[in-house]
All heavy atoms as TSV, in Angstrom:
chain	resi	resn	atom	element	x	y	z
A	1	MET	N	N	122.765	87.144	127.495
A	1	MET	CA	C	121.320	87.258	127.145
A	1	MET	C	C	121.288	87.438	125.561
A	1	MET	O	O	121.922	88.249	125.011
A	1	MET	CB	C	120.723	88.570	127.903
A	1	MET	CG	C	119.256	88.599	127.608
A	1	MET	SD	S	118.472	89.550	128.905
A	1	MET	CE	C	118.665	91.236	128.277
A	2	ALA	N	N	120.582	86.526	124.971
A	2	ALA	CA	C	120.381	86.525	123.581
A	2	ALA	C	C	119.427	87.722	123.118
A	2	ALA	O	O	118.425	87.892	123.766
A	2	ALA	CB	C	120.041	85.110	123.072
A	3	VAL	N	N	119.726	88.202	121.938
A	3	VAL	CA	C	118.771	89.190	121.364
A	3	VAL	C	C	117.842	88.553	120.448
A	3	VAL	O	O	118.193	87.752	119.692
A	3	VAL	CB	C	119.614	90.317	120.552
A	3	VAL	CG1	C	118.677	91.272	119.882
A	3	VAL	CG2	C	120.629	90.941	121.480
A	4	ASN	N	N	116.564	88.856	120.637
A	4	ASN	CA	C	115.580	88.307	119.815
A	4	ASN	C	C	115.631	88.676	118.286
A	4	ASN	O	O	115.825	89.905	118.028
A	4	ASN	CB	C	114.160	88.721	120.476
A	4	ASN	CG	C	113.000	87.915	119.782
A	4	ASN	OD1	O	113.163	87.170	118.816
A	4	ASN	ND2	N	111.847	88.188	120.430
A	5	GLY	N	N	115.465	87.859	117.425
A	5	GLY	CA	C	115.598	88.155	116.034
A	5	GLY	C	C	114.525	89.099	115.560
A	5	GLY	O	O	114.775	89.960	114.596
A	6	LYS	N	N	113.347	89.027	116.127
A	6	LYS	CA	C	112.319	89.923	115.818
A	6	LYS	C	C	112.651	91.368	116.164
A	6	LYS	O	O	112.419	92.328	115.331
A	6	LYS	CB	C	110.974	89.557	116.466
A	6	LYS	CG	C	109.824	90.291	116.188
A	6	LYS	CD	C	108.486	89.778	116.879
A	6	LYS	CE	C	107.250	90.540	116.542
A	6	LYS	NZ	N	106.133	90.073	117.233
A	7	LYS	N	N	113.250	91.583	117.308
A	7	LYS	CA	C	113.739	92.854	117.721
A	7	LYS	C	C	114.780	93.475	116.759
A	7	LYS	O	O	114.707	94.714	116.482
A	7	LYS	CB	C	114.301	92.893	119.108
A	7	LYS	CG	C	113.269	92.634	120.258
A	7	LYS	CD	C	113.851	92.616	121.628
A	7	LYS	CE	C	112.851	92.421	122.626
A	7	LYS	NZ	N	113.511	92.369	123.995
A	8	ILE	N	N	115.666	92.675	116.380
A	8	ILE	CA	C	116.657	93.080	115.331
A	8	ILE	C	C	116.078	93.448	114.029
A	8	ILE	O	O	116.324	94.530	113.489
A	8	ILE	CB	C	117.732	91.975	115.088
A	8	ILE	CG1	C	118.536	91.720	116.398
A	8	ILE	CG2	C	118.676	92.357	113.834
A	8	ILE	CD1	C	119.416	90.511	116.316
A	9	ALA	N	N	114.951	92.721	113.568
A	9	ALA	CA	C	114.332	93.007	112.262
A	9	ALA	C	C	113.632	94.333	112.330
A	9	ALA	O	O	113.660	95.267	111.444
A	9	ALA	CB	C	113.314	91.966	111.935
A	10	VAL	N	N	112.862	94.549	113.587
A	10	VAL	CA	C	112.228	95.771	113.725
A	10	VAL	C	C	113.155	97.050	113.808
A	10	VAL	O	O	112.884	97.986	113.125
A	10	VAL	CB	C	111.322	95.725	115.109
A	10	VAL	CG1	C	110.737	97.091	115.371
A	10	VAL	CG2	C	110.221	94.755	114.804
A	11	TYR	N	N	114.292	96.849	114.491
A	11	TYR	CA	C	115.213	97.834	114.565
A	11	TYR	C	C	115.806	98.277	113.184
A	11	TYR	O	O	115.871	99.382	112.790
A	11	TYR	CB	C	116.427	97.415	115.407
A	11	TYR	CG	C	117.510	98.366	115.504
A	11	TYR	CD1	C	117.494	99.534	116.269
A	11	TYR	CD2	C	118.726	98.136	114.874
A	11	TYR	CE1	C	118.434	100.429	116.419
A	11	TYR	CE2	C	119.698	99.109	114.962
A	11	TYR	CZ	C	119.682	100.142	115.661
A	11	TYR	OH	O	120.585	101.129	115.740
A	12	LEU	N	N	116.102	97.229	112.323
A	12	LEU	CA	C	116.578	97.513	111.009
A	12	LEU	C	C	115.605	98.203	110.129
A	12	LEU	O	O	115.886	99.114	109.391
A	12	LEU	CB	C	117.011	96.199	110.277
A	12	LEU	CG	C	118.337	95.545	110.951
A	12	LEU	CD1	C	118.526	94.181	110.261
A	12	LEU	CD2	C	119.430	96.472	110.720
A	13	VAL	N	N	114.321	97.883	110.298
A	13	VAL	CA	C	113.286	98.459	109.518
A	13	VAL	C	C	113.164	99.936	109.913
A	13	VAL	O	O	112.968	100.871	109.036
A	13	VAL	CB	C	111.884	97.707	109.569
A	13	VAL	CG1	C	110.736	98.607	109.093
A	13	VAL	CG2	C	111.927	96.340	108.896
A	14	VAL	N	N	113.172	100.179	111.214
A	14	VAL	CA	C	113.039	101.589	111.733
A	14	VAL	C	C	114.203	102.392	111.187
A	14	VAL	O	O	114.101	103.577	110.736
A	14	VAL	CB	C	112.930	101.612	113.247
A	14	VAL	CG1	C	113.108	102.976	113.744
A	14	VAL	CG2	C	111.665	101.031	113.697
A	15	VAL	N	N	115.460	101.853	111.309
A	15	VAL	CA	C	116.646	102.555	110.836
A	15	VAL	C	C	116.516	102.910	109.404
A	15	VAL	O	O	116.887	104.047	108.805
A	15	VAL	CB	C	117.963	101.779	111.172
A	15	VAL	CG1	C	119.124	102.423	110.474
A	15	VAL	CG2	C	118.164	101.775	112.652
A	16	PHE	N	N	116.054	101.879	108.568
A	16	PHE	CA	C	115.889	102.093	107.136
A	16	PHE	C	C	114.877	103.213	106.833
A	16	PHE	O	O	115.146	103.997	106.000
A	16	PHE	CB	C	115.547	100.826	106.403
A	16	PHE	CG	C	115.239	100.939	104.970
A	16	PHE	CD1	C	116.216	101.150	104.037
A	16	PHE	CD2	C	113.999	100.857	104.513
A	16	PHE	CE1	C	115.923	101.358	102.728
A	16	PHE	CE2	C	113.657	101.151	103.127
A	16	PHE	CZ	C	114.592	101.285	102.271
A	17	ALA	N	N	113.787	103.090	107.490
A	17	ALA	CA	C	112.724	104.157	107.262
A	17	ALA	C	C	113.198	105.517	107.618
A	17	ALA	O	O	112.953	106.414	106.843
A	17	ALA	CB	C	111.485	103.768	108.197
A	18	LEU	N	N	113.925	105.663	108.755
A	18	LEU	CA	C	114.490	106.937	109.132
A	18	LEU	C	C	115.444	107.492	108.093
A	18	LEU	O	O	115.464	108.687	107.740
A	18	LEU	CB	C	115.017	106.949	110.446
A	18	LEU	CG	C	114.014	106.814	111.656
A	18	LEU	CD1	C	114.713	106.685	112.961
A	18	LEU	CD2	C	113.080	107.985	111.703
A	19	TYR	N	N	116.355	106.648	107.598
A	19	TYR	CA	C	117.395	106.879	106.663
A	19	TYR	C	C	116.657	107.464	105.430
A	19	TYR	O	O	117.073	108.490	104.752
A	19	TYR	CB	C	118.269	105.806	106.300
A	19	TYR	CG	C	119.170	105.890	105.236
A	19	TYR	CD1	C	120.271	106.622	105.319
A	19	TYR	CD2	C	118.902	105.389	103.950
A	19	TYR	CE1	C	121.208	106.931	104.323
A	19	TYR	CE2	C	119.785	105.573	102.854
A	19	TYR	CZ	C	120.899	106.433	103.098
A	19	TYR	OH	O	121.771	106.596	101.981
A	20	VAL	N	N	115.590	106.678	104.896
A	20	VAL	CA	C	114.914	107.182	103.598
A	20	VAL	C	C	114.237	108.444	103.791
A	20	VAL	O	O	114.260	109.290	102.999
A	20	VAL	CB	C	113.940	106.033	103.129
A	20	VAL	CG1	C	113.095	106.501	102.095
A	20	VAL	CG2	C	114.714	104.802	102.721
A	21	ILE	N	N	113.547	108.541	104.970
A	21	ILE	CA	C	112.892	109.896	105.268
A	21	ILE	C	C	113.833	110.995	105.185
A	21	ILE	O	O	113.532	112.152	104.707
A	21	ILE	CB	C	112.127	109.744	106.660
A	21	ILE	CG1	C	110.911	108.848	106.358
A	21	ILE	CG2	C	111.619	111.188	107.025
A	21	ILE	CD1	C	110.316	108.418	107.718
A	22	ILE	N	N	115.070	110.847	105.862
A	22	ILE	CA	C	115.936	111.935	105.893
A	22	ILE	C	C	116.577	112.286	104.694
A	22	ILE	O	O	116.807	113.440	104.292
A	22	ILE	CB	C	116.983	111.624	107.058
A	22	ILE	CG1	C	116.297	111.664	108.473
A	22	ILE	CG2	C	118.208	112.680	107.027
A	22	ILE	CD1	C	117.142	111.083	109.539
A	23	THR	N	N	117.005	111.178	103.876
A	23	THR	CA	C	117.777	111.405	102.622
A	23	THR	C	C	116.934	111.713	101.481
A	23	THR	O	O	117.335	112.398	100.602
A	23	THR	CB	C	118.717	110.273	102.324
A	23	THR	OG1	O	117.921	109.088	102.258
A	23	THR	CG2	C	119.676	109.988	103.414
A	24	ASP	N	N	115.703	111.130	101.384
A	24	ASP	CA	C	114.879	111.411	100.272
A	24	ASP	C	C	113.402	111.347	100.577
A	24	ASP	O	O	112.711	110.298	100.454
A	24	ASP	CB	C	115.094	110.298	99.207
A	24	ASP	CG	C	114.552	110.605	97.903
A	24	ASP	OD1	O	113.891	111.717	97.819
A	24	ASP	OD2	O	114.840	109.852	96.819
A	25	PRO	N	N	112.849	112.550	101.107
A	25	PRO	CA	C	111.453	112.509	101.603
A	25	PRO	C	C	110.487	112.160	100.471
A	25	PRO	O	O	109.435	111.582	100.771
A	25	PRO	CB	C	111.333	113.893	102.051
A	25	PRO	CG	C	112.637	114.483	102.384
A	25	PRO	CD	C	113.437	113.770	101.344
A	26	ALA	N	N	110.733	112.487	99.180
A	26	ALA	CA	C	109.762	112.117	98.116
A	26	ALA	C	C	109.687	110.638	97.912
A	26	ALA	O	O	108.559	110.109	97.751
A	26	ALA	CB	C	110.280	112.897	96.797
A	27	LYS	N	N	110.855	109.915	98.040
A	27	LYS	CA	C	110.826	108.593	97.856
A	27	LYS	C	C	110.096	107.947	98.991
A	27	LYS	O	O	109.362	106.977	98.966
A	27	LYS	CB	C	112.084	107.920	97.784
A	27	LYS	CG	C	112.192	106.418	97.444
A	27	LYS	CD	C	113.616	105.914	97.274
A	27	LYS	CE	C	113.956	106.135	95.910
A	27	LYS	NZ	N	115.300	105.424	95.545
A	28	ALA	N	N	110.212	108.421	100.247
A	28	ALA	CA	C	109.586	108.017	101.429
A	28	ALA	C	C	108.145	108.014	101.229
A	28	ALA	O	O	107.395	107.190	101.644
A	28	ALA	CB	C	110.044	108.726	102.738
A	29	ALA	N	N	107.739	109.170	100.737
A	29	ALA	CA	C	106.313	109.447	100.473
A	29	ALA	C	C	105.640	108.420	99.481
A	29	ALA	O	O	104.555	107.910	99.674
A	29	ALA	CB	C	105.936	110.825	99.984
A	30	ASP	N	N	106.483	108.085	98.547
A	30	ASP	CA	C	106.043	107.102	97.468
A	30	ASP	C	C	105.924	105.648	98.131
A	30	ASP	O	O	104.985	104.919	97.996
A	30	ASP	CB	C	107.068	106.968	96.397
A	30	ASP	CG	C	107.041	108.152	95.467
A	30	ASP	OD1	O	106.008	108.896	95.478
A	30	ASP	OD2	O	108.010	108.371	94.718
A	31	TYR	N	N	106.911	105.366	99.136
A	31	TYR	CA	C	106.833	104.030	99.789
A	31	TYR	C	C	105.407	104.009	100.675
A	31	TYR	O	O	104.815	103.041	100.692
A	31	TYR	CB	C	107.998	103.954	100.647
A	31	TYR	CG	C	109.279	103.596	99.882
A	31	TYR	CD1	C	110.506	103.854	100.439
A	31	TYR	CD2	C	109.183	102.918	98.634
A	31	TYR	CE1	C	111.709	103.583	99.664
A	31	TYR	CE2	C	110.452	102.644	98.008
A	31	TYR	CZ	C	111.606	102.934	98.587
A	31	TYR	OH	O	112.811	102.677	97.883
A	32	VAL	N	N	105.183	105.137	101.363
A	32	VAL	CA	C	103.956	105.148	102.162
A	32	VAL	C	C	102.660	105.003	101.357
A	32	VAL	O	O	101.955	104.230	101.654
A	32	VAL	CB	C	103.925	106.509	102.967
A	32	VAL	CG1	C	102.537	106.578	103.580
A	32	VAL	CG2	C	105.037	106.585	103.928
A	33	GLN	N	N	102.747	105.658	100.222
A	33	GLN	CA	C	101.547	105.514	99.304
A	33	GLN	C	C	101.332	104.071	98.773
A	33	GLN	O	O	100.236	103.582	98.791
A	33	GLN	CB	C	101.751	106.527	98.046
A	33	GLN	CG	C	100.538	106.450	97.162
A	33	GLN	CD	C	100.471	107.502	95.973
A	33	GLN	OE1	O	101.577	108.154	95.883
A	33	GLN	NE2	N	99.602	107.466	95.166
A	34	VAL	N	N	102.454	103.482	98.323
A	34	VAL	CA	C	102.479	102.141	97.815
A	34	VAL	C	C	101.856	101.317	99.046
A	34	VAL	O	O	101.101	100.403	98.797
A	34	VAL	CB	C	103.805	101.635	97.362
A	34	VAL	CG1	C	103.782	100.137	97.270
A	34	VAL	CG2	C	104.128	102.350	96.086
A	35	GLY	N	N	102.382	101.510	100.289
A	35	GLY	CA	C	101.976	100.666	101.395
A	35	GLY	C	C	100.457	100.775	101.715
A	35	GLY	O	O	99.792	99.780	101.904
A	36	PHE	N	N	99.998	101.996	101.626
A	36	PHE	CA	C	98.532	102.255	101.843
A	36	PHE	C	C	97.691	101.674	100.767
A	36	PHE	O	O	96.576	101.079	100.996
A	36	PHE	CB	C	98.224	103.739	102.069
A	36	PHE	CG	C	98.443	104.301	103.473
A	36	PHE	CD1	C	99.409	105.302	103.646
A	36	PHE	CD2	C	97.770	103.612	104.536
A	36	PHE	CE1	C	99.740	105.708	104.897
A	36	PHE	CE2	C	98.091	104.087	105.798
A	36	PHE	CZ	C	98.964	105.218	105.971
A	37	GLU	N	N	98.253	101.719	99.518
A	37	GLU	CA	C	97.473	101.218	98.389
A	37	GLU	C	C	97.380	99.557	98.631
A	37	GLU	O	O	96.350	99.050	98.333
A	37	GLU	CB	C	98.158	101.452	97.078
A	37	GLU	CG	C	97.890	102.949	96.604
A	37	GLU	CD	C	98.558	103.350	95.315
A	37	GLU	OE1	O	99.323	102.413	94.787
A	37	GLU	OE2	O	98.443	104.466	95.065
A	38	GLY	N	N	98.521	99.026	99.007
A	38	GLY	CA	C	98.439	97.550	99.275
A	38	GLY	C	C	97.529	97.181	100.412
A	38	GLY	O	O	96.745	96.195	100.234
A	39	ILE	N	N	97.505	97.990	101.518
A	39	ILE	CA	C	96.496	97.720	102.491
A	39	ILE	C	C	95.143	97.975	102.102
A	39	ILE	O	O	94.277	97.050	102.435
A	39	ILE	CB	C	96.858	98.653	103.701
A	39	ILE	CG1	C	98.210	98.175	104.312
A	39	ILE	CG2	C	95.762	98.546	104.749
A	39	ILE	CD1	C	98.757	99.241	105.344
A	40	SER	N	N	94.813	98.867	101.251
A	40	SER	CA	C	93.526	99.089	100.751
A	40	SER	C	C	93.031	98.013	99.812
A	40	SER	O	O	91.974	97.402	99.903
A	40	SER	CB	C	93.502	100.433	99.949
A	40	SER	OG	O	92.257	100.606	99.308
A	41	ASP	N	N	94.030	97.373	98.967
A	41	ASP	CA	C	93.717	96.401	98.044
A	41	ASP	C	C	93.329	95.113	98.911
A	41	ASP	O	O	92.396	94.403	98.547
A	41	ASP	CB	C	94.744	96.162	97.108
A	41	ASP	CG	C	94.896	97.197	96.024
A	41	ASP	OD1	O	93.991	98.047	95.917
A	41	ASP	OD2	O	96.036	97.322	95.457
A	42	ALA	N	N	94.172	94.868	99.937
A	42	ALA	CA	C	93.967	93.659	100.739
A	42	ALA	C	C	92.616	93.697	101.544
A	42	ALA	O	O	91.942	92.800	101.512
A	42	ALA	CB	C	95.076	93.445	101.687
A	43	ALA	N	N	92.326	94.860	102.060
A	43	ALA	CA	C	91.066	95.029	102.724
A	43	ALA	C	C	89.856	94.889	101.763
A	43	ALA	O	O	88.916	94.191	102.147
A	43	ALA	CB	C	91.029	96.441	103.425
A	44	GLN	N	N	89.951	95.432	100.614
A	44	GLN	CA	C	88.943	95.274	99.564
A	44	GLN	C	C	88.802	93.729	99.237
A	44	GLN	O	O	87.713	93.340	99.079
A	44	GLN	CB	C	89.233	96.000	98.334
A	44	GLN	CG	C	88.134	96.076	97.286
A	44	GLN	CD	C	88.499	96.937	96.036
A	44	GLN	OE1	O	89.490	97.510	95.961
A	44	GLN	NE2	N	87.474	96.999	95.153
A	45	ALA	N	N	89.865	93.034	99.056
A	45	ALA	CA	C	89.802	91.575	98.756
A	45	ALA	C	C	89.101	90.837	99.837
A	45	ALA	O	O	88.278	89.921	99.559
A	45	ALA	CB	C	91.256	91.022	98.387
A	46	VAL	N	N	89.455	91.191	101.051
A	46	VAL	CA	C	88.862	90.464	102.200
A	46	VAL	C	C	87.326	90.747	102.276
A	46	VAL	O	O	86.559	89.875	102.487
A	46	VAL	CB	C	89.584	90.854	103.406
A	46	VAL	CG1	C	88.710	90.412	104.849
A	46	VAL	CG2	C	90.937	90.346	103.595
A	47	GLY	N	N	87.092	92.038	101.963
A	47	GLY	CA	C	85.586	92.302	101.989
A	47	GLY	C	C	84.818	91.616	100.886
A	47	GLY	O	O	83.712	91.099	101.128
A	48	GLU	N	N	85.386	91.466	99.741
A	48	GLU	CA	C	84.805	90.733	98.721
A	48	GLU	C	C	84.625	89.353	99.031
A	48	GLU	O	O	83.535	88.660	98.735
A	48	GLU	CB	C	85.505	90.918	97.471
A	48	GLU	CG	C	85.491	92.361	96.842
A	48	GLU	CD	C	86.336	92.583	95.616
A	48	GLU	OE1	O	87.015	91.627	95.059
A	48	GLU	OE2	O	86.383	93.705	95.034
A	49	PHE	N	N	85.678	88.767	99.624
A	49	PHE	CA	C	85.555	87.379	99.956
A	49	PHE	C	C	84.577	87.109	101.037
A	49	PHE	O	O	83.709	86.139	100.886
A	49	PHE	CB	C	86.991	86.854	100.435
A	49	PHE	CG	C	86.920	85.413	101.110
A	49	PHE	CD1	C	86.951	84.460	100.197
A	49	PHE	CD2	C	87.103	85.257	102.451
A	49	PHE	CE1	C	86.992	83.119	100.647
A	49	PHE	CE2	C	87.108	83.977	102.931
A	49	PHE	CZ	C	87.053	82.902	102.030
A	50	MET	N	N	84.389	87.955	102.031
A	50	MET	CA	C	83.420	87.762	103.126
A	50	MET	C	C	82.030	87.977	102.500
A	50	MET	O	O	81.088	87.187	102.955
A	50	MET	CB	C	83.700	88.910	104.183
A	50	MET	CG	C	84.947	88.625	105.012
A	50	MET	SD	S	84.773	87.060	105.796
A	50	MET	CE	C	86.403	86.965	106.578
A	51	THR	N	N	81.818	88.936	101.480
A	51	THR	CA	C	80.569	89.023	100.812
A	51	THR	C	C	80.232	87.746	100.051
A	51	THR	O	O	79.083	87.204	100.096
A	51	THR	CB	C	80.597	90.191	99.925
A	51	THR	OG1	O	80.916	91.355	100.654
A	51	THR	CG2	C	79.340	90.389	99.202
A	52	TRP	N	N	81.233	87.195	99.424
A	52	TRP	CA	C	80.975	85.892	98.777
A	52	TRP	C	C	80.599	84.831	99.688
A	52	TRP	O	O	79.635	84.059	99.363
A	52	TRP	CB	C	82.304	85.562	98.032
A	52	TRP	CG	C	82.329	84.261	97.208
A	52	TRP	CD1	C	81.605	84.048	96.120
A	52	TRP	CD2	C	82.886	83.085	97.607
A	52	TRP	NE1	N	81.782	82.685	95.660
A	52	TRP	CE2	C	82.638	82.061	96.580
A	52	TRP	CE3	C	83.657	82.646	98.624
A	52	TRP	CZ2	C	83.026	80.728	96.619
A	52	TRP	CZ3	C	84.084	81.313	98.688
A	52	TRP	CH2	C	83.818	80.333	97.708
A	53	ILE	N	N	81.278	84.749	100.871
A	53	ILE	CA	C	80.900	83.672	101.746
A	53	ILE	C	C	79.466	83.988	102.385
A	53	ILE	O	O	78.703	83.035	102.452
A	53	ILE	CB	C	81.897	83.796	102.930
A	53	ILE	CG1	C	83.311	83.219	102.505
A	53	ILE	CG2	C	81.443	82.994	104.214
A	53	ILE	CD1	C	83.364	81.844	102.211
A	54	ALA	N	N	79.160	85.261	102.674
A	54	ALA	CA	C	77.784	85.556	103.177
A	54	ALA	C	C	76.686	85.189	102.196
A	54	ALA	O	O	75.607	84.915	102.555
A	54	ALA	CB	C	77.845	87.017	103.547
A	55	ASP	N	N	77.076	85.313	100.874
A	55	ASP	CA	C	76.054	85.027	99.800
A	55	ASP	C	C	75.941	83.478	99.569
A	55	ASP	O	O	75.285	83.104	98.692
A	55	ASP	CB	C	76.373	85.665	98.554
A	55	ASP	CG	C	76.186	87.200	98.686
A	55	ASP	OD1	O	75.479	87.585	99.467
A	55	ASP	OD2	O	76.750	87.877	97.818
A	56	GLY	N	N	76.608	82.612	100.301
A	56	GLY	CA	C	76.614	81.292	100.253
A	56	GLY	C	C	77.736	80.558	99.412
A	56	GLY	O	O	77.766	79.349	99.198
A	57	GLY	N	N	78.677	81.327	98.994
A	57	GLY	CA	C	79.760	80.760	98.281
A	57	GLY	C	C	79.643	80.272	96.849
A	57	GLY	O	O	80.461	79.573	96.350
A	58	ASP	N	N	78.533	80.643	96.313
A	58	ASP	CA	C	78.274	80.151	94.857
A	58	ASP	C	C	78.986	81.102	93.928
A	58	ASP	O	O	79.088	82.349	94.127
A	58	ASP	CB	C	76.791	80.259	94.674
A	58	ASP	CG	C	76.057	79.237	95.424
A	58	ASP	OD1	O	76.649	78.273	95.958
A	58	ASP	OD2	O	74.829	79.577	95.693
A	59	SER	N	N	79.460	80.455	92.869
A	59	SER	CA	C	80.249	81.266	91.903
A	59	SER	C	C	79.250	82.180	90.975
A	59	SER	O	O	78.332	81.971	90.608
A	59	SER	CB	C	80.977	80.423	90.948
A	59	SER	OG	O	81.922	79.730	91.723
C-alpha cells in the first residue's frame, strides 16, 4: 500500500512545528505571528478586490 505524498508532507510539517515549539517557543510565536499577518494581509487584499469588483471594476 503506497503512502500518499500529502500525508507525508503534513506529517513533516507537524513534526517541524512540534520541534520548533519544544526547542524555541519564542521563535515559534514569531512564526505564528508572521502567519497570522500573512492571512490578514491576504484577507484584506481579497476584500479590497471584491469592493473594486462591486464598484464596477473602474480604476
